[in-house]
BAVO-37192 format. One line per field, with one value per residue (C-alpha): residue in one letter; x, z, y. Coordinates in Angstrom, 1 decimal. Layout:
% residues N
aa: (a_...)
c1: (X_...)
c3: (Z_...)
c2: (Y_...)
END
This chain:
% residues 543
aa: (x_x_x_x_x_x_x_x_x_x_x_x_x_x_x_x_x_x_x_x_x_x_x_x_x_x_x_x_x_x_x_x_x_x_x_x_x_x_x_x_x_x_x_x_x_x_x_x_x_x_x_x_x_x_x_x_x_x_x_x_x_x_x_x_x_x_x_x_x_x_x_x_x_x_x_x_x_x_x_x_x_x_x_x_x_x_x_x_x_x_x_x_x_x_x_x_x_x_x_x_x_x_x_x_x_x_x_x_x_x_x_x_x_x_x_x_x_x_x_x_x_x_x_x_x_x_x_x_x_x_x_x_x_x_x_x_x_x_x_x_x_x_x_x_x_x_x_x_x_x_x_x_x_x_x_x_x_x_x_x_x_x_x_x_x_x_x_x_x_x_x_x_x_x_x_x_x_x_x_x_x_x_x_x_x_x_x_x_x_x_x_x_x_x_x_x_x_x_x_x_x_x_x_x_x_x_x_x_x_x_x_x_x_x_x_x_x_x_x_x_x_x_x_x_x_x_x_x_x_x_x_x_x_x_x_x_x_x_x_x_x_x_x_x_x_x_x_x_x_x_x_x_x_x_x_x_x_x_x_x_x_x_x_x_x_x_x_x_x_x_x_x_x_x_x_x_x_x_x_x_x_x_x_x_x_x_x_x_x_x_x_x_x_x_x_x_x_x_x_x_x_x_x_x_x_x_x_x_x_x_x_x_x_x_x_x_x_x_x_x_x_x_x_x_x_x_x_x_x_x_x_x_x_x_x_x_x_x_x_x_x_x_x_x_x_x_x_x_x_x_x_x_x_x_x_x_x_x_x_x_x_x_x_x_x_x_x_x_x_x_x_x_x_x_x_x_x_x_x_x_x_x_x_x_x_x_x_x_x_x_x_x_x_x_x_x_x_x_x_x_x_x_x_x_x_x_x_x_x_x_x_x_x_x_x_x_x_x_x_x_x_x_x_x_x_x_x_x_x_x_x_x_x_x_x_x_x_x_x_x_x_x_x_x_x_x_x_x_x_x_x_x_x_x_x_x_x_x_x_x_x_x_x_x_x_x_x_x_x_x_x_x_x_x_x_x_x_x_x_x_x_x_x_x_x_x_x_x_x_x_x_x_x_x_x_x_x_x_x_x_x_x_x_x_x_x_x_x_x_x_x_x_x_x_x_x_x_x_x_x_x_x_x_x_x_x_x_x_x_x_x_x_x_x_x_x_x_x_x_x_x_x_x)
c1: (90.9_90.8_94.5_94.2_94.9_93.1_93.3_91.4_88.8_88.2_87.9_85.4_83.3_83.1_81.5_78.3_77.7_74.4_72.4_74.7_74.1_74.2_77.6_79.3_77.9_78.8_82.4_82.3_81.1_83.8_86.4_84.9_85.9_89.4_88.7_86.1_86.8_86.4_83.3_83.0_83.0_80.4_78.2_78.3_77.4_74.3_73.3_73.5_71.0_68.4_69.0_66.1_68.0_67.9_71.3_72.9_71.1_72.3_75.9_75.6_74.4_77.3_79.6_78.4_78.7_82.5_82.7_82.4_86.2_86.4_86.8_85.4_82.0_80.0_76.8_75.3_75.7_73.9_71.1_70.7_70.7_68.0_65.8_66.5_65.2_61.8_60.8_62.3_60.2_60.6_62.5_64.8_68.2_70.3_68.6_70.8_74.0_72.6_71.5_75.0_76.4_73.9_74.6_78.1_76.6_75.3_72.5_69.6_67.2_67.6_66.2_62.6_63.7_66.0_63.2_60.8_63.2_63.8_60.0_59.2_62.3_61.6_65.1_67.3_70.0_68.0_66.8_70.2_71.8_69.1_70.1_73.7_73.0_71.2_74.1_75.3_71.7_71.5_74.8_73.5_70.5_67.6_64.7_62.9_66.0_66.6_63.1_63.8_66.9_65.2_62.5_65.1_66.9_63.7_63.5_62.9_65.7_69.1_71.1_68.7_68.7_72.5_73.2_71.0_72.6_76.1_75.5_73.8_76.9_79.1_77.0_78.1_75.1_71.8_68.5_67.1_64.0_66.0_68.0_64.8_63.6_66.9_66.8_63.5_64.9_68.0_66.1_64.7_67.6_66.2_67.6_70.2_73.7_75.3_72.4_72.3_76.1_75.8_72.8_74.6_77.6_75.3_73.6_76.9_78.3_75.1_75.5_72.8_75.2_72.5_70.4_73.5_74.4_70.7_70.5_73.7_72.6_69.3_71.0_70.9_74.4_73.6_72.9_76.7_76.9_74.6_76.3_79.9_79.0_77.1_80.1_82.6_80.6_81.4_85.1_84.4_82.3_84.1_85.6_84.3_80.8_81.3_84.3_82.1_80.6_84.0_85.5_82.7_82.9_86.6_85.8_82.9_82.5_82.0_85.4_84.1_82.7_86.0_88.1_85.9_86.1_89.9_90.2_88.0_90.6_93.4_91.7_91.3_95.0_95.6_93.1_92.9_91.8_95.1_96.4_93.2_92.6_96.2_96.3_92.9_94.0_97.4_96.1_93.1_95.2_97.3_94.2_91.9_90.7_91.3_95.1_94.9_93.7_96.8_99.0_96.3_95.4_99.0_99.6_96.6_97.8_101.3_99.7_97.8_100.7_103.1_101.1_101.9_104.5_108.2_109.7_112.2_109.4_107.4_110.4_110.9_107.2_107.2_110.5_108.8_105.7_108.0_109.8_106.5_104.8_108.0_108.3_104.6_105.3_103.2_105.6_102.9_102.4_106.1_106.9_104.4_106.2_109.4_107.7_106.6_110.2_111.4_108.6_109.7_113.0_114.7_118.4_118.0_115.8_118.5_120.7_117.6_116.4_119.8_119.9_116.4_117.3_119.6_116.7_116.2_112.5_111.6_108.7_110.9_113.8_111.6_109.9_113.2_114.7_111.6_111.7_115.3_114.3_111.4_113.9_116.4_114.5_110.7_108.6_106.5_102.8_100.7_102.4_99.5_100.1_103.2_101.5_101.4_104.1_106.9_104.8_105.8_104.1_101.5_102.9_100.9_98.9_98.4_96.6_94.0_93.5_93.2_90.7_88.3_88.9_89.3_85.9_85.0_81.9_82.1_78.7_77.8_74.5_73.6_70.8_69.5_69.9_72.5_75.3_77.2_80.6_82.3_86.0_88.7_91.6_93.6_93.5_94.1_95.3_96.9_93.9_91.4_93.5_93.6_89.8_89.2_91.4_89.5_86.2_87.4_88.6_85.2_86.8_83.8_81.1_79.1_81.0_79.5_79.6_81.5_81.2_78.3_78.7_75.6_76.2_79.9_81.0_80.3_83.2_83.7_86.6_87.6_89.6_93.1_96.3_96.2_99.9_100.6_100.2_98.8_100.7_98.8_97.5_96.5_94.6_92.0_88.9_87.2_86.3_82.6_79.6_79.1_82.7_84.8_88.3_90.8_91.2_94.7_96.9_98.9_100.5_101.2_99.4_96.1_94.8_91.1_89.2_87.0_85.1_82.1_81.4_78.0_79.3_82.0_85.3_87.6_89.8_90.8_92.3_95.8_95.3_93.4_93.3_90.1_88.9_85.6_82.0_78.8_76.5_73.6_72.2_73.1_70.0_71.5_74.0_71.2_69.4_72.2_72.6_75.8_76.6_74.3_75.7_77.4_75.9_77.8_80.1_81.0_82.9_81.4_83.8_83.8_81.9)
c3: (67.3_64.0_64.4_68.0_70.0_68.4_71.6_73.5_70.7_71.1_74.9_74.3_72.0_74.5_77.0_75.0_74.2_72.3_75.3_75.9_74.9_71.2_71.3_72.7_70.0_67.2_68.5_68.4_64.8_63.8_65.3_63.9_60.4_61.4_61.1_58.4_57.3_60.7_61.1_64.7_63.7_61.0_63.5_65.8_62.9_62.1_65.8_65.7_62.8_65.4_67.6_68.5_67.6_63.8_64.0_65.2_62.5_59.9_61.0_61.2_57.6_56.6_58.0_55.3_52.7_53.5_53.0_49.3_49.6_50.4_47.3_48.9_50.4_52.7_51.0_54.5_55.2_51.9_52.9_56.3_54.8_52.2_55.1_57.1_54.2_54.0_57.3_56.8_56.5_53.3_55.3_57.2_57.1_56.9_53.7_51.3_52.6_52.6_48.9_48.0_49.6_47.9_44.6_44.7_44.4_40.9_41.7_39.1_41.8_43.5_40.5_41.7_45.2_43.9_41.6_44.5_46.7_44.0_43.7_47.4_49.1_50.9_50.6_47.6_49.2_49.2_45.6_44.2_45.9_44.3_40.9_41.6_42.6_39.3_37.2_36.1_34.9_32.9_31.2_30.5_28.7_31.1_29.6_33.0_34.5_31.5_31.8_35.4_34.5_31.7_34.2_36.9_34.8_35.1_38.9_40.9_43.3_41.8_43.4_41.9_38.4_38.5_39.5_36.8_34.1_35.2_35.2_31.7_30.5_31.2_28.9_25.3_23.7_25.2_23.8_21.0_23.1_26.0_23.6_22.2_25.7_26.6_23.3_24.3_27.8_26.4_24.2_27.4_28.2_31.5_32.9_35.6_34.1_35.4_34.2_30.9_30.4_31.0_28.6_25.8_26.3_26.1_22.9_21.2_21.9_20.4_17.2_17.9_16.9_15.5_18.7_20.7_18.5_18.4_22.2_22.6_20.1_21.9_25.2_25.7_25.8_29.2_30.7_31.0_33.5_31.4_28.2_29.3_30.9_27.8_25.5_27.9_28.1_24.5_23.5_20.0_18.9_16.0_17.5_14.8_16.0_19.4_19.0_19.2_22.5_23.9_23.0_25.1_28.0_28.7_29.2_31.7_34.9_36.6_37.6_37.4_33.9_32.7_34.3_32.7_29.3_29.5_30.6_27.6_25.4_27.0_26.3_22.6_22.4_21.9_19.1_15.4_16.6_18.5_16.6_17.0_20.6_21.7_20.3_21.9_25.3_25.4_24.3_26.6_29.7_29.1_29.2_31.7_34.7_36.8_37.1_39.6_36.8_34.8_36.8_37.0_33.3_32.1_34.2_32.5_29.1_29.8_30.7_27.4_25.2_26.7_25.2_21.6_21.6_21.5_25.0_23.6_21.9_25.2_27.1_24.7_24.8_28.6_28.8_26.8_29.1_32.2_30.9_29.8_33.2_35.2_33.3_34.2_37.9_38.0_39.9_40.8_37.1_36.3_39.1_37.7_34.3_36.0_37.5_33.9_32.8_35.5_34.8_31.2_32.3_29.3_29.5_27.9_30.8_33.5_32.9_32.8_36.1_37.8_36.9_38.3_41.5_42.3_42.1_45.0_44.8_47.2_45.1_42.0_43.9_45.6_42.3_40.5_43.2_43.3_39.5_39.6_42.2_39.9_37.0_38.9_41.5_41.4_40.1_37.8_38.2_36.2_36.1_37.8_41.0_41.6_41.2_45.0_46.1_45.9_46.7_49.8_52.9_54.5_57.5_60.7_61.7_65.4_65.9_63.3_64.9_68.4_67.1_66.0_68.8_68.9_67.4_64.7_62.6_58.9_57.4_53.7_52.4_49.3_46.8_48.9_52.4_55.1_56.2_59.4_60.1_63.4_62.8_65.3_65.2_67.7_65.6_62.3_62.8_59.4_57.5_59.6_59.2_55.4_55.2_57.4_55.0_52.0_53.6_54.5_50.9_49.6_47.7_48.4_47.5_44.3_43.9_42.4_44.2_41.6_42.8_44.3_44.8_46.3_49.5_49.5_49.3_48.1_47.2_46.6_46.2_43.8_40.8_40.5_42.5_45.5_46.1_49.3_50.3_53.6_55.3_56.2_59.8_60.5_63.8_66.1_64.4_63.4_59.8_60.7_58.6_58.0_58.7_56.6_55.3_53.1_49.5_48.1_45.5_48.2_51.5_52.2_49.0_50.4_49.7_49.2_48.2_50.9_51.1_53.2_53.7_53.8_55.7_58.1_56.4_59.0_56.3_55.2_58.5_58.2_54.5_54.6_57.0_59.0_59.8_61.7_61.8_60.3_63.2_61.1_57.6_57.5_55.4_52.6_52.0_50.4_48.8_47.3_43.5_41.5_40.5_43.1_44.3_47.5_47.5_50.5_53.2_56.6_59.8_63.3_66.2_68.9_71.8)
c2: (-4.8_-6.7_-7.4_-8.4_-11.6_-14.5_-16.6_-13.9_-13.8_-17.6_-17.2_-14.3_-16.4_-19.2_-16.8_-17.3_-13.6_-14.0_-12.7_-9.7_-6.1_-5.2_-3.3_-6.4_-8.6_-6.1_-6.2_-10.0_-10.0_-7.5_-9.8_-12.9_-11.8_-12.5_-16.3_-16.2_-19.8_-21.4_-23.6_-22.6_-18.9_-19.5_-21.3_-18.2_-16.0_-18.2_-18.0_-14.2_-14.1_-15.2_-12.2_-9.9_-6.7_-6.0_-4.3_-7.5_-9.5_-7.0_-7.4_-11.1_-11.1_-8.9_-11.6_-13.9_-11.2_-11.0_-14.8_-14.1_-13.7_-17.4_-19.6_-22.8_-22.5_-24.9_-26.0_-26.5_-22.8_-22.0_-24.4_-22.8_-19.3_-20.2_-21.5_-18.3_-16.1_-17.9_-16.3_-12.9_-9.7_-7.6_-5.0_-7.4_-5.6_-8.8_-10.0_-8.0_-9.6_-13.1_-12.6_-11.5_-14.7_-17.0_-15.2_-16.6_-20.1_-19.5_-22.0_-21.9_-23.0_-19.6_-17.7_-17.6_-16.6_-13.8_-12.4_-12.5_-10.5_-8.0_-7.4_-7.4_-6.0_-2.7_-1.3_-0.4_-2.4_-5.6_-5.1_-4.1_-7.2_-9.4_-8.0_-8.6_-12.2_-12.8_-11.6_-15.2_-16.0_-12.7_-13.6_-17.1_-15.6_-16.4_-14.4_-13.9_-12.5_-10.3_-8.7_-7.9_-6.0_-4.1_-3.0_-2.2_0.5_2.6_2.2_5.3_4.4_5.4_2.6_0.0_1.6_2.1_-1.5_-2.8_-0.6_-1.3_-5.1_-4.9_-3.0_-6.1_-8.3_-8.7_-10.5_-9.2_-10.4_-8.1_-7.5_-6.1_-3.9_-2.5_-1.6_0.0_2.0_3.6_4.4_6.0_8.4_9.8_12.0_13.0_9.7_10.1_10.7_7.5_5.3_7.1_6.6_2.8_2.6_4.3_2.0_-1.0_0.3_1.1_-2.3_-3.8_-1.8_0.8_3.6_5.9_5.7_6.7_9.6_10.8_10.7_12.7_15.3_15.8_16.6_20.5_22.0_23.6_20.2_19.7_16.8_14.6_15.6_15.0_11.7_10.6_11.4_9.9_6.6_5.6_5.8_4.6_7.5_9.3_12.4_14.7_13.8_15.3_17.7_20.9_19.8_18.8_22.2_23.8_21.4_21.9_25.6_24.8_26.8_23.4_21.9_18.3_18.8_20.4_17.7_14.9_16.6_16.9_13.2_12.3_14.1_12.3_9.0_10.0_10.7_7.0_6.6_7.6_11.1_11.6_14.6_16.7_15.6_16.2_19.7_20.6_19.2_20.9_24.3_24.0_23.3_26.4_28.6_26.8_28.7_25.6_25.5_22.6_20.3_20.7_18.2_15.5_15.7_15.7_12.6_11.0_12.1_10.7_7.3_7.2_8.4_6.0_3.1_4.1_7.0_6.4_7.0_9.6_11.5_11.5_12.8_15.7_16.6_16.7_18.5_21.2_21.1_21.4_24.5_26.2_25.7_26.5_29.8_30.5_29.9_26.8_24.6_22.0_21.1_21.5_19.0_16.5_16.7_15.7_12.6_11.7_11.9_9.6_7.2_7.0_5.3_6.9_7.7_11.1_12.2_11.5_14.6_16.8_15.4_15.7_19.3_19.9_18.1_21.0_23.5_25.9_25.3_22.5_21.2_20.9_19.4_16.8_15.8_15.5_13.4_11.2_10.9_9.7_7.1_5.9_5.8_3.6_1.6_1.4_-1.4_0.6_1.2_3.7_7.1_8.9_6.8_8.9_12.4_13.0_10.6_13.2_16.4_18.4_17.1_19.3_21.3_21.1_24.1_23.4_26.7_25.8_22.4_23.9_26.4_23.7_21.2_17.5_16.5_19.1_18.4_18.3_19.2_18.5_19.9_17.8_17.5_14.6_16.2_16.9_14.7_15.3_13.6_13.9_14.0_13.0_15.4_13.4_10.2_11.8_15.4_16.0_14.6_16.6_19.8_19.3_18.8_21.9_23.9_22.6_23.5_27.0_27.5_26.2_23.3_21.1_23.7_22.9_19.7_16.5_13.1_11.2_7.6_5.8_2.0_0.5_-1.3_-0.2_3.4_6.9_9.2_12.9_15.3_18.0_17.0_18.3_18.6_20.9_20.9_19.0_15.4_14.1_11.3_8.1_8.1_4.6_4.8_3.2_4.4_1.2_0.5_0.4_1.3_5.1_6.0_8.4_7.8_9.7_8.5_8.0_6.3_4.5_5.2_8.9_10.3_11.6_15.1_16.0_12.9_11.3_8.0_7.2_3.5_1.8_-1.2_-2.3_-3.1_-4.6_-6.3_-2.8_-1.7_-0.4_0.5_3.9_6.8_6.8_10.4_10.0_8.8_10.0_11.0_12.3_11.6_7.9_7.2_9.4_6.7_4.7_7.7_9.8_9.6_9.6_13.2_14.7_18.0_18.9_22.4_23.7_22.5_23.9_23.1_23.3_23.7_21.0_22.3)
END
């Protein structure tokens, strides 16, 4: 595989595989990324761009996309790729990756070509990559490029509009004409939530405060996704302007909305609104219907408070939280409070943690022992990285795995259509078991897809802490396009978050647990919108 014998790879390349069957060539391209800086390897990738099979050409193009990781680029490669593009059809699948590579050159001579591909490209992937490649020229203030972006935020394809809005949000000094166009777009609150959020951030940063406030006030209270994302987009909005909406949103029947609203409050706890926001957050968590949110939100709160609160005050606050939730029987949240105490590295927390480490409750004991190890040994990262690190490990249910077979199918029905993923219970038994259990308990039903990165990944998973961690199962499922992996905060911290990749990612092998491959609905990877719903999920037994 990707970590295989390099000498054997060279021997394979010398066999001249360009006339072989497509799977053989795809394997070669996958391996070629091991030596991405080699002139010989780059020559082979250029040769594969001439292949008759569009799948081979797409993967050869992706080879050059991965070369963006290389700091020093060969101008002759760029010259060859520009020449290649002149003969490509508007739907040529390799174009998007070639545009990404050329965008790294920041060559002004490419602007007409990039604009042309944005206009004529037949896929959202091509058009979004053309936008991405034009970013340096937008920042430099090129008016022709600015007009393209202003038009793109209205595009009917979400991944194009989203890419345009996200890039515009990184620019600090946009032309007044562009800002005027974006203001008119923002007042149309029917815009997709992700695009609207970026537009509001842009307008606020360019001093269009009243436009932002007016737009938020016009969003109906029942349109919770759009409302919470609009408020969350602009941290600088005075809290009193949105407090009534936030108070309603943390009580939402939609777990994603409630989680986002609580996270918004946690963010405000490091601002001038800290006292109001902190009280609302802590009282709201005690009464929320979604108990699984408590641990995650308190971790986020601790991260924010640690930036301005005295460590001793933070410790006393979380000792109080620990005792409250322990008395209520919520050991998951109580355990997370112990992790916060360890992360504080405060001497006053140590006796408390040592006492908790003697608990008869396994979860409390593991969390206390882990917290003491953080206190004494760890190189500190953000506190929420440790939420699942010391949770009990999921116990295998071999009868459940046997019941569904080696290759159970995970089926998601979404707003955009149906996705079918064939999982491999032999390669990743613990991860497959956990996903089956989540589906059987309807964790994924009526759940929003919370991350859509064009040409990269889509992610979904219910917010919150579901109690048990899934160990990493690095395996032989290749990091190809349309494969599914388990999200985590590091080795052995997986739970319910999943990631579906657009493209091959061989450089990520050995970093994430691969679970299976999408066998139906691949086109949805390009069509799905951020915050689309997974309406239902189910498991089909391997037959």
